[in-house]
C-alpha positions in Angstrom: -73.9 -126.9 169.6 -70.7 -128.6 168.8 -70.6 -132.1 167.2 -70.0 -133.9 170.5 -72.9 -132.2 172.2 -75.1 -133.3 169.3 -74.0 -136.9 169.8 -74.8 -136.7 173.5 -78.2 -135.2 172.8 -79.0 -138.0 170.4 -77.9 -140.6 172.9 -80.0 -139.0 175.6 -83.1 -139.2 173.3 -82.5 -142.8 172.5 -82.0 -143.8 176.1 -85.3 -142.0 177.0 -87.1 -143.9 174.3 -85.7 -147.3 175.4 -86.8 -147.3 179.0 -89.6 -145.9 181.1 -87.1 -145.1 183.8 -83.8 -143.2 183.4 -81.2 -145.8 182.7 -78.3 -145.8 185.1 -74.5 -146.2 184.9 -73.2 -147.6 188.2 -69.8 -146.0 189.3 -67.6 -147.8 191.8 -64.7 -145.6 192.5 -62.7 -143.4 195.0 -63.7 -139.9 195.9 -61.3 -137.2 194.7 -62.6 -134.1 196.5 -61.0 -131.9 193.8 -63.4 -133.4 191.2 -60.6 -133.9 188.7 -60.7 -137.7 188.9 -62.6 -140.5 190.6 -66.4 -140.7 191.1 -67.1 -137.0 190.6 -65.3 -136.9 187.2 -66.9 -140.2 186.2 -70.4 -138.8 187.0 -69.8 -135.8 184.7 -69.1 -138.1 181.8 -72.1 -140.3 182.6 -74.4 -137.2 182.7 -73.1 -136.0 179.3 -74.3 -139.3 177.8 -77.8 -138.9 179.2 -77.5 -141.6 181.9 -78.3 -141.2 185.5 -75.1 -141.7 187.6 -75.3 -143.8 190.8 -72.1 -144.3 192.7 -70.5 -146.2 195.6 -67.3 -144.7 197.1 -64.6 -147.3 197.8 -62.0 -144.9 199.3 -61.8 -141.3 200.6 -58.7 -139.5 199.5 -56.9 -136.4 200.8 -56.0 -134.6 197.5 -56.2 -131.5 195.5 -55.2 -130.6 192.0 -51.5 -130.9 192.8 -51.2 -134.3 194.5 -52.9 -137.1 196.5 -51.5 -137.2 200.0 -53.5 -140.1 201.6 -56.1 -142.8 201.0 -58.7 -144.1 203.5 -60.4 -147.3 202.4 -64.2 -147.6 203.0 -65.1 -150.8 204.9 -66.0 -153.6 202.6 -69.3 -154.2 204.3 -70.4 -150.7 203.6 -69.5 -151.0 200.0 -71.3 -154.3 199.7 -74.5 -153.0 201.4 -74.6 -149.9 199.2 -74.1 -151.9 196.0 -76.9 -154.3 196.9 -79.3 -151.5 197.5 -78.5 -149.8 194.2 -78.6 -153.0 192.1 -82.0 -153.8 193.6 -83.4 -150.3 192.9 -82.0 -149.0 189.5 -82.1 -150.2 185.9 -78.3 -150.5 185.5 -77.1 -150.5 181.9 -73.3 -150.3 182.6 -70.7 -150.3 185.3 -67.5 -148.3 185.7 -65.0 -149.4 188.3 -62.0 -147.3 189.4 -60.1 -147.4 192.7 -60.8 -150.5 194.8 -58.4 -149.8 197.7 -58.2 -153.2 199.2 -58.6 -156.9 198.4 -61.6 -157.0 200.7 -63.4 -154.2 198.9 -62.5 -155.8 195.5 -64.1 -159.1 196.7 -67.2 -157.4 198.0 -67.6 -155.6 194.6 -67.1 -158.8 192.7 -69.8 -160.6 194.7 -72.3 -157.8 194.3 -71.7 -157.4 190.5 -72.2 -161.1 189.6 -75.9 -160.4 189.3 -75.3 -157.8 186.7 -72.8 -160.0 184.8 -75.5 -162.7 184.6 -77.7 -160.0 182.9 -75.0 -159.1 180.4 -74.4 -155.7 181.8 -71.0 -154.4 180.5 -68.4 -153.7 183.2 -65.4 -151.5 182.4 -62.5 -151.6 185.0 -59.8 -149.0 185.3 -57.3 -150.9 187.5 -55.9 -147.8 189.3 -52.9 -148.7 191.5 -51.6 -145.3 192.6 -52.1 -141.6 192.1 -50.2 -140.1 189.2 -48.8 -137.7 191.8 -49.0 -139.2 195.2 -49.7 -142.3 197.2 -50.6 -145.9 196.3 -54.4 -146.4 195.9 -54.4 -150.2 196.3 -53.2 -152.2 199.3 -51.6 -155.6 198.6 -50.4 -157.4 195.4 -52.4 -156.0 192.4 -52.9 -159.3 190.5 -54.2 -161.1 193.7 -56.2 -158.2 195.1 -58.0 -157.4 191.9 -58.5 -160.9 190.5 -62.1 -161.3 191.5 -63.1 -158.2 189.6 -60.8 -158.8 186.7 -62.6 -162.1 186.1 -65.9 -160.2 185.7 -64.8 -157.4 183.5 -65.9 -156.8 179.9 -62.9 -154.5 179.5 -59.9 -153.6 181.6 -58.0 -150.4 180.8 -54.5 -150.4 182.4 -51.7 -147.9 181.7 -48.2 -149.2 181.2 -47.3 -149.3 184.8 -50.5 -151.0 185.8 -50.1 -153.5 182.9 -46.6 -154.3 184.1 -47.8 -154.8 187.7 -50.7 -157.0 186.8 -48.6 -159.3 184.5 -45.1 -159.1 186.0 -43.8 -158.1 182.6 -41.6 -155.1 181.6 -43.7 -152.9 179.3 -42.0 -150.1 177.4 -42.8 -150.7 173.7 -45.8 -151.5 171.5 -44.7 -155.2 171.2 -44.4 -155.5 174.9 -47.8 -153.9 175.4 -49.3 -156.4 173.1 -47.6 -159.4 174.8 -48.6 -158.2 178.3 -52.2 -157.4 177.3 -52.6 -160.8 175.7 -51.1 -162.4 178.9 -53.5 -160.4 181.1 -56.5 -161.4 179.0 -55.6 -165.1 179.1 -54.5 -165.2 182.8 -58.0 -165.2 184.2 -61.5 -166.5 183.2 -61.9 -162.8 182.1 -61.5 -160.0 181.3 -62.9 -160.4 177.9 -60.7 -157.6 176.5 -57.8 -155.4 177.5 -57.2 -151.8 176.4 -53.5 -151.0 177.1 -53.0 -147.3 177.3 -49.7 -146.1 175.8 -49.7 -142.5 176.9 -46.4 -143.1 178.6 -44.6 -144.3 175.5 -42.0 -142.1 173.9 -43.4 -140.1 171.0 -47.1 -140.0 170.1 -49.5 -142.0 172.4 -50.7 -145.4 171.2 -53.7 -147.3 172.7 -53.8 -151.1 172.0 -57.0 -153.2 172.3 -56.7 -157.0 172.6 -60.0 -158.9 172.4 -61.4 -162.1 171.0 -60.7 -161.0 167.4 -57.0 -160.2 168.0 -55.7 -156.7 168.5 -56.1 -153.3 167.0 -54.3 -150.0 167.9 -55.0 -146.3 167.7 -52.3 -143.7 167.4 -52.9 -140.1 168.5 -51.0 -136.9 168.6 -49.4 -135.8 171.9 -50.9 -132.5 173.1 -48.3 -130.0 174.4 -48.3 -129.1 178.0 -49.0 -131.0 181.3 -51.2 -134.1 181.1 -54.6 -133.2 182.5 -55.9 -134.8 185.7 -58.3 -137.8 185.4 -57.8 -138.8 181.7 -57.9 -142.5 182.6 -61.1 -142.1 184.6 -62.7 -140.2 181.7 -61.7 -142.8 179.1 -63.1 -145.8 181.0 -66.3 -143.9 181.8 -66.8 -142.9 178.1 -66.3 -146.5 177.1 -68.8 -147.8 179.7 -71.4 -145.4 178.4 -70.8 -146.4 174.8 -71.1 -150.1 175.6 -74.3 -149.4 177.6 -76.1 -148.1 174.5 -75.0 -151.2 172.6 -72.0 -149.8 170.7 -69.7 -152.7 169.6 -66.5 -152.8 171.7 -64.0 -151.7 169.1 -66.3 -148.8 168.0 -66.9 -147.9 171.6 -63.1 -147.7 172.3 -62.4 -145.7 169.2 -65.2 -143.2 169.9 -64.2 -142.8 173.5 -60.5 -142.4 172.7 -61.3 -139.6 170.2 -63.6 -137.9 172.6 -61.0 -137.9 175.4 -58.4 -136.5 173.1 -60.6 -133.6 172.3 -61.2 -133.0 176.0 -57.4 -133.1 176.6 -56.9 -130.4 174.0 -59.6 -128.3 175.8 -58.2 -128.9 179.3 -58.5 -125.9 181.7 -56.8 -124.7 184.8 -58.9 -125.0 187.9 -56.6 -125.2 190.9 -52.8 -124.7 191.3 -51.9 -128.1 189.9 -52.5 -130.0 186.7 -55.4 -128.8 184.4 -58.8 -130.6 184.4 -60.4 -132.0 181.3 -62.5 -129.6 179.3 
């Protein structure tokens, strides 16, 4: 058993002791039928941490390992009804949000999740705006469409393009990342924290967290070869699971970042396109 498996086994035991029912992470995301990203990828991470994964699909996509060719939003009413049923039924310890597709879906999600926010359930939002290779995954102006959910988030995890779109700022350096992340955090009644992902910076990747205590950054080493599919989904899901077991935010981000970097190094070919996380 490798060290990460031992950590996950220990977490599973602690979760089982804490509750008579299996604790649940609620995933709100798009469906990538290839399994490289979206709800299927999120569910794999959640299962590794010993949680039950419950999920609501916000959009159906036409994609494989090479590209995303089309997005079909799910009606907001369907998303709302599914969320209401799951929140009534399961003991939800954390929430991971990915693709929201439309402003109507985002608003429906925000209304449904307010009950969990009142119960101090952590919400991690990956504000996905478009496929890395393919079509846009959000209709409308990002800052306006996503605002209802941004206000509820414990943590938002934008990459540089997403951070620029949400703040209207040019972001191409660590200083610009810090300024834009601070602006995003202060622009709404939430999010409580912003993790700006610097994988697109020149040189080694740098991730920058801005929270109530200021900011802190983590520098990694760039792995040779193509960037695997679904790294952003995996990172936000890892953080959601860590927060759900009570890990402090900064420790949760550091642990999740290290874990995803290990998985990037172990990425494997599945289809004809980019590799999937190991």
